[in-house]
LOZALO-859960 format. One record per residue (C-alpha): residue number from 1; x, y, z. Coordinates in nm, 4 decimals. Layout:
N
R resi       c1       c2       c3
R  NUM        X        Y        Z
...
END
This chain:
375
R resi       c1       c2       c3
R    1  18.1361  18.8412  19.3214
R    2  18.0636  18.4609  19.4176
R    3  17.9127  18.2599  19.6621
R    4  17.8114  17.9199  19.8435
R    5  17.5036  17.8084  19.9544
R    6  17.5869  17.5476  20.2060
R    7  17.4049  17.3146  20.4527
R    8  17.5570  17.4767  20.7593
R    9  17.3942  17.8234  20.6370
R   10  17.1167  17.7971  20.4382
R   11  16.8110  17.7172  20.6450
R   12  16.5494  17.4522  20.5223
R   13  16.3308  17.6282  20.3169
R   14  16.5844  17.9064  20.1717
R   15  16.5301  18.2156  19.9831
R   16  16.7167  18.2170  19.6768
R   17  16.7216  18.5939  19.6308
R   18  16.6348  18.5666  19.2573
R   19  16.5992  18.9139  19.2527
R   20  16.9281  18.9781  19.3502
R   21  16.9851  18.7287  19.0571
R   22  16.8468  18.9239  18.8238
R   23  17.0182  19.2292  18.9099
R   24  17.3578  19.0762  18.9379
R   25  17.3123  18.9487  18.5571
R   26  17.1734  19.3267  18.4372
R   27  17.5125  19.4739  18.6460
R   28  17.7090  19.2007  18.4267
R   29  17.5253  19.2891  18.0798
R   30  17.6369  19.6508  18.1971
R   31  17.9754  19.5973  18.1986
R   32  18.0009  19.3618  17.9040
R   33  17.8215  19.6624  17.6941
R   34  18.0206  19.9531  17.8685
R   35  18.3578  19.7232  17.7550
R   36  18.2583  19.6657  17.4096
R   37  18.4005  20.0143  17.3198
R   38  18.7213  19.8827  17.3485
R   39  18.6950  19.6899  16.9950
R   40  18.7801  20.0244  16.8806
R   41  19.1143  20.0619  17.0633
R   42  19.4223  20.0187  16.9219
R   43  19.7235  19.9331  17.2286
R   44  19.5469  20.1233  17.5265
R   45  19.3621  20.3826  17.3259
R   46  19.0630  20.4060  17.1048
R   47  19.0917  20.5387  16.7769
R   48  18.8125  20.7377  16.6374
R   49  18.5759  20.5827  16.8426
R   50  18.2308  20.7707  16.8122
R   51  18.0073  20.6825  17.0999
R   52  17.7077  20.8133  16.9957
R   53  17.7091  20.5939  16.6942
R   54  17.7649  20.2911  16.9099
R   55  17.4873  19.9995  16.8636
R   56  17.1616  20.0706  17.0091
R   57  17.3062  20.4093  17.1587
R   58  16.9625  20.4710  17.1697
R   59  16.8457  20.2112  17.4240
R   60  17.1964  20.1338  17.6086
R   61  17.3323  20.5109  17.6291
R   62  17.3521  20.4658  18.0510
R   63  17.5303  20.0852  18.0039
R   64  17.7966  20.2863  17.7409
R   65  17.9041  20.4926  18.0187
R   66  17.8125  20.2570  18.3764
R   67  18.1228  20.0561  18.3772
R   68  18.2717  20.1730  18.7362
R   69  17.9188  20.1883  18.8761
R   70  17.8370  19.8779  18.7485
R   71  18.1075  19.7548  18.9338
R   72  18.0293  19.9067  19.3020
R   73  17.6766  19.7516  19.2217
R   74  17.8360  19.3906  19.2072
R   75  18.0450  19.4808  19.5278
R   76  17.7342  19.6009  19.7187
R   77  17.5612  19.2495  19.6100
R   78  17.8320  19.0948  19.7438
R   79  17.8188  19.2342  20.0747
R   80  17.4593  19.1409  20.1038
R   81  17.5120  18.7891  19.9873
R   82  17.8126  18.7083  20.2557
R   83  17.6610  18.8680  20.5344
R   84  17.3341  18.6851  20.4024
R   85  17.4373  18.3176  20.4197
R   86  17.8058  18.3894  20.6143
R   87  17.7565  18.5918  20.8906
R   88  17.6022  18.4353  21.1645
R   89  17.8093  18.0864  21.0530
R   90  18.1190  18.2727  21.1229
R   91  18.0662  18.4444  21.4093
R   92  17.8965  18.1622  21.5664
R   93  18.2462  17.9211  21.4181
R   94  18.0485  17.6946  21.2335
R   95  18.2479  17.8181  20.9550
R   96  18.5903  17.7827  21.0514
R   97  18.8559  17.9858  20.8608
R   98  18.9903  17.6695  20.6201
R   99  18.6517  17.6529  20.4775
R  100  18.5890  17.9736  20.3693
R  101  18.8916  17.9786  20.2531
R  102  18.8671  17.6658  20.0710
R  103  18.4913  17.7704  19.9654
R  104  18.6496  18.1274  19.7811
R  105  18.9212  17.9814  19.6179
R  106  18.7324  17.7070  19.4550
R  107  18.4967  17.9603  19.3298
R  108  18.7134  18.1834  19.1848
R  109  19.0605  18.0884  19.1215
R  110  18.9939  17.8319  18.8276
R  111  18.8740  18.0654  18.5882
R  112  19.0972  18.3412  18.7023
R  113  19.3807  18.0824  18.6269
R  114  19.2271  17.9668  18.3371
R  115  19.1580  18.3247  18.1774
R  116  19.5366  18.4390  18.2880
R  117  19.7143  18.1992  18.0996
R  118  19.4527  18.2579  17.7710
R  119  19.5315  18.6328  17.7769
R  120  19.9083  18.5402  17.8583
R  121  19.9144  18.3780  17.5420
R  122  19.6998  18.5740  17.3273
R  123  19.8512  18.9043  17.3971
R  124  20.1780  18.8104  17.2708
R  125  20.0526  18.7816  16.9245
R  126  19.8698  19.1256  16.9127
R  127  20.2113  19.2882  17.0138
R  128  20.3638  19.0879  16.7106
R  129  20.1170  19.2575  16.4837
R  130  20.0439  19.6269  16.6651
R  131  20.3790  19.6672  16.8545
R  132  20.1859  19.7011  17.1858
R  133  19.9471  19.5001  17.3912
R  134  19.5823  19.5455  17.3582
R  135  19.3894  19.7960  17.6152
R  136  19.6202  19.6441  17.9495
R  137  19.9530  19.6758  17.8900
R  138  20.1484  19.6175  18.2116
R  139  20.2043  19.2687  18.0846
R  140  20.5908  19.1431  18.2731
R  141  20.6479  18.9003  18.4791
R  142  20.6316  19.0682  18.8462
R  143  20.2567  19.1246  18.7203
R  144  20.2322  18.7897  18.5890
R  145  20.3363  18.7022  18.9105
R  146  20.1015  18.9264  19.1173
R  147  19.8112  18.7649  18.9566
R  148  19.8448  18.4884  19.0141
R  149  19.8388  18.5739  19.4038
R  150  19.5256  18.7227  19.2486
R  151  19.6811  19.0681  19.3423
R  152  19.7330  19.2206  19.0755
R  153  19.6709  19.5944  19.1714
R  154  19.9380  19.5354  19.4408
R  155  20.1942  19.7797  19.2496
R  156  19.8884  20.0434  19.1455
R  157  19.5422  20.0241  19.1309
R  158  19.6070  20.2046  18.7812
R  159  19.8418  19.9544  18.6774
R  160  19.5906  19.6845  18.5289
R  161  19.7504  19.3732  18.3494
R  162  19.6722  19.0828  18.1384
R  163  19.2753  18.9561  18.2009
R  164  19.2324  19.3178  18.3008
R  165  18.8835  19.3235  18.4320
R  166  18.9812  19.0687  18.7361
R  167  19.1131  19.4199  18.9455
R  168  18.7495  19.4287  19.1027
R  169  18.7679  19.0842  19.2139
R  170  19.1423  19.1195  19.3482
R  171  19.0206  19.3770  19.5884
R  172  18.7280  19.2063  19.7075
R  173  18.9918  18.9199  19.8215
R  174  19.1507  19.1706  20.0495
R  175  18.7776  19.2074  20.1902
R  176  18.6675  18.8791  20.2000
R  177  18.9702  18.8849  20.5039
R  178  18.8642  19.1533  20.7007
R  179  18.4890  19.0411  20.6598
R  180  18.6569  18.6755  20.7958
R  181  18.8395  18.8466  21.0615
R  182  18.5657  19.1258  21.2020
R  183  18.3246  18.8960  21.2168
R  184  18.4912  18.6540  21.4622
R  185  18.5323  18.9926  21.6992
R  186  18.1990  19.1078  21.6185
R  187  17.8484  19.0705  21.4473
R  188  17.7690  19.4181  21.5551
R  189  17.6126  19.6842  21.2983
R  190  17.7675  19.9486  21.4187
R  191  18.0849  19.8192  21.2753
R  192  17.9362  19.8363  20.9406
R  193  17.8503  20.1591  21.0013
R  194  18.2366  20.2732  21.1469
R  195  18.3976  20.0949  20.8369
R  196  18.1711  20.2867  20.5369
R  197  18.2465  20.6161  20.7317
R  198  18.5907  20.4898  20.7187
R  199  18.5986  20.3726  20.3480
R  200  18.4111  20.7263  20.2909
R  201  18.6748  20.9389  20.4051
R  202  18.9877  20.7590  20.2043
R  203  18.9895  20.7966  19.8179
R  204  19.0266  20.5000  19.5739
R  205  18.9033  20.1316  19.4496
R  206  19.0055  19.9840  19.7925
R  207  18.8069  20.2450  20.0060
R  208  18.5295  20.2137  19.7937
R  209  18.4950  19.8217  19.8003
R  210  18.4328  19.8145  20.1520
R  211  18.2049  20.0876  20.1714
R  212  17.9879  19.9321  19.9180
R  213  18.0753  19.6205  20.0380
R  214  17.9694  19.6870  20.4566
R  215  17.6478  19.8772  20.3221
R  216  17.5280  19.5629  20.1281
R  217  17.5719  19.4174  20.4238
R  218  17.3628  19.5977  20.6274
R  219  17.0620  19.5567  20.3735
R  220  17.1336  19.2023  20.4949
R  221  17.1302  19.2527  20.8240
R  222  16.7815  19.4620  20.7793
R  223  16.6248  19.1811  20.5916
R  224  16.7252  18.9185  20.8511
R  225  16.5885  19.1344  21.1128
R  226  16.2545  19.1842  20.9492
R  227  16.1778  18.8128  20.8577
R  228  15.9605  18.8034  21.1396
R  229  15.7468  19.0653  21.0744
R  230  15.5961  19.0409  20.7516
R  231  15.4095  19.3363  20.7295
R  232  15.7115  19.5934  20.9157
R  233  15.9074  19.4245  20.5908
R  234  15.6745  19.4913  20.3394
R  235  15.6561  19.8480  20.4777
R  236  15.9995  19.8598  20.4642
R  237  16.0006  19.7296  20.0917
R  238  15.7809  20.0206  20.0054
R  239  15.9898  20.2973  20.1577
R  240  16.3041  20.1676  19.9886
R  241  16.1470  20.1481  19.6287
R  242  16.0093  20.5270  19.7576
R  243  16.3360  20.6283  19.8061
R  244  16.5116  20.4679  19.4949
R  245  16.3017  20.5808  19.2575
R  246  16.2701  20.9219  19.4125
R  247  16.6371  20.9923  19.4041
R  248  16.6812  20.8609  19.0094
R  249  16.4014  21.0234  18.9248
R  250  16.5446  21.3534  19.1008
R  251  16.9084  21.2552  18.9569
R  252  16.7655  21.2168  18.5798
R  253  16.5779  21.5607  18.6274
R  254  16.8307  21.7301  18.6917
R  255  17.0179  21.6081  18.3477
R  256  17.2443  21.3812  18.5063
R  257  17.4337  21.6943  18.6016
R  258  17.5332  21.5516  18.9272
R  259  17.8398  21.3884  18.8781
R  260  18.0456  21.4617  19.1184
R  261  17.8043  21.2885  19.3975
R  262  17.6845  21.0173  19.1805
R  263  17.8657  20.7711  19.3690
R  264  17.7225  20.8740  19.6871
R  265  17.3710  20.8369  19.5461
R  266  17.5001  20.4894  19.4328
R  267  17.5697  20.4122  19.7987
R  268  17.2193  20.5107  19.9016
R  269  16.9739  20.3374  19.6639
R  270  17.2036  20.0445  19.6023
R  271  17.1264  19.8899  19.9735
R  272  16.7461  19.9881  19.9312
R  273  16.7186  19.8549  19.6062
R  274  16.9232  19.5122  19.7424
R  275  16.6638  19.5038  20.0469
R  276  16.3745  19.5544  19.8102
R  277  16.4887  19.2848  19.5569
R  278  16.6010  19.0129  19.8077
R  279  16.2302  18.9393  19.9129
R  280  16.1331  18.4892  19.8730
R  281  16.0180  18.5424  19.5366
R  282  15.8672  18.2311  19.4046
R  283  15.8763  18.1493  19.0141
R  284  15.7382  17.8952  18.8159
R  285  16.0113  17.6225  18.8317
R  286  16.1289  17.6416  18.4268
R  287  16.1424  18.0144  18.5231
R  288  16.3146  17.9914  18.8500
R  289  16.5943  17.7671  18.6806
R  290  16.6104  18.0220  18.3815
R  291  16.6891  18.3130  18.6219
R  292  16.9380  18.1132  18.8386
R  293  17.1274  18.0322  18.4772
R  294  17.1070  18.4213  18.4438
R  295  17.2743  18.4586  18.7557
R  296  17.5219  18.1911  18.7291
R  297  17.7036  18.3377  18.4164
R  298  17.7657  18.6757  18.5642
R  299  18.1807  18.5597  18.7160
R  300  18.2358  18.3545  18.3611
R  301  18.1039  18.6742  18.1246
R  302  18.3088  18.9343  18.3547
R  303  18.6271  18.6849  18.3213
R  304  18.5488  18.5704  17.9295
R  305  18.4869  18.8841  17.7617
R  306  18.8209  19.0462  17.7281
R  307  18.9549  18.7353  17.6157
R  308  18.7008  18.6729  17.3640
R  309  18.7511  19.0824  17.2607
R  310  19.1244  18.9954  17.2385
R  311  19.0587  18.6370  16.9780
R  312  18.8253  18.8528  16.8105
R  313  19.0499  19.1425  16.7717
R  314  19.3165  18.9760  16.6431
R  315  19.1139  18.7338  16.4172
R  316  19.0307  19.0735  16.2554
R  317  19.4007  19.1788  16.2398
R  318  19.5290  18.9007  16.0888
R  319  19.2487  18.8880  15.8411
R  320  19.3799  19.2473  15.7687
R  321  18.9477  19.3537  15.8092
R  322  18.7925  19.6669  15.9516
R  323  18.5914  19.5301  16.3026
R  324  18.2159  19.6290  16.2032
R  325  18.2116  19.8249  16.5709
R  326  17.9004  20.0242  16.4688
R  327  17.6994  19.7453  16.3419
R  328  17.3849  19.5924  16.5738
R  329  17.4553  19.2770  16.4547
R  330  17.8192  19.2662  16.5320
R  331  17.7323  19.3971  16.9015
R  332  17.4729  19.0838  16.9024
R  333  17.7668  18.8526  16.8126
R  334  17.9728  18.9437  17.0585
R  335  17.7077  18.9839  17.3679
R  336  17.5569  18.6171  17.2372
R  337  17.8669  18.4358  17.2239
R  338  18.0414  18.6143  17.5634
R  339  17.6587  18.5151  17.7314
R  340  17.6977  18.1448  17.5432
R  341  18.0470  18.0780  17.6336
R  342  17.9782  18.1634  17.9395
R  343  17.7070  17.9192  18.0686
R  344  17.9138  17.6395  17.9069
R  345  18.2092  17.7274  18.1152
R  346  17.9868  17.7522  18.4309
R  347  17.8530  17.4183  18.3329
R  348  18.1712  17.2205  18.2217
R  349  18.4354  17.4139  18.3826
R  350  18.3711  17.5949  18.6998
R  351  18.1036  17.3614  18.8641
R  352  18.3371  17.0643  18.8106
R  353  18.6681  17.2270  18.9402
R  354  18.4661  17.3201  19.2532
R  355  18.3583  17.0378  19.3108
R  356  18.7170  16.8652  19.2645
R  357  18.8663  17.1491  19.5202
R  358  18.6526  17.1211  19.7581
R  359  18.6514  16.7433  19.7328
R  360  19.0158  16.6792  19.7416
R  361  19.0551  16.9756  20.0312
R  362  18.7357  16.9796  20.2414
R  363  18.5817  16.6621  20.4860
R  364  18.2984  16.5218  20.3478
R  365  18.0465  16.6618  20.5528
R  366  18.1429  17.0028  20.4623
R  367  18.2020  16.9593  20.0754
R  368  18.0639  17.2215  19.8062
R  369  17.7722  17.2503  19.7059
R  370  17.5627  17.1440  19.3716
R  371  17.3814  17.4847  19.3957
R  372  17.6527  17.7639  19.3847
R  373  17.5030  18.0995  19.4074
R  374  17.6006  18.4568  19.4079
R  375  17.8635  18.7322  19.5019
END
């Protein structure tokens, strides 16, 4: 879900993709809202959840039911970013396998390890109170080892364990490997089309990840190919916006009764949206910093929100107090605490860990970046 803007890949005047930063933040927020319902869980089931009574449901109803869609948008954004920043560098052998591996590990693994250990410490306390784990039940030694290898869903895509949300990142790690290897063979857009077609024929989250990642890559290729022709790029943006608005309006006019093709609609709309949002947006310096900061907290919020939930649920359990699930103030506190913790975690843990790992494992010229980016 996260990438880097390295000197070897970025042009002198790089498009910072601020529109995608905002979309990333909105998608991460949707996942926080979607998982808010877990405060109603005892063990792995909700107890008496009244979904339409959840805080600000009149406003956030789409987010309360959008979790599976939000994850796939993340995969699509990742595909765009990786093809935008790494496609030519890998195909031209300017970025070798070791450097790519270190960039990925240094971005993803430190926070994954920290949150894995935190959940491993908190779950036994919850089990002592309630007799079973909170939400994710497969918290045994086998799954702990698999999580250490970022392969938590290797035994089954349904066997979520420990810090459960990491499952989508674990799936994406496999796509990173295939992405790198295939670019050494060909950078043709036909390869993307073939993988998308193959993914559509195979059920399951792994196939979905490949499909959305590579369709996001097509959007990045389209944006690159039209960079030299602003008029054509603007016309393509207009067509893309028109298509997205038409499909979304059609979906809602049908009363959202197209559930069976919801993912297909998402597969069509998301790359068009990414293409349109990837235009070079120039903002005042302070506003740009704010947008970049919002994008930077997405990975940390994704991995921190479950441990924060678990700690809060434990606190209420130990105090023998009911969780004010339907109170707007409690909802705001959960979202606020998660985003604030994510900001400080990114600034004081993720960034220093990245610098340390890259300084240790990469030559000075290829050492990491001070402006980590998306995906």
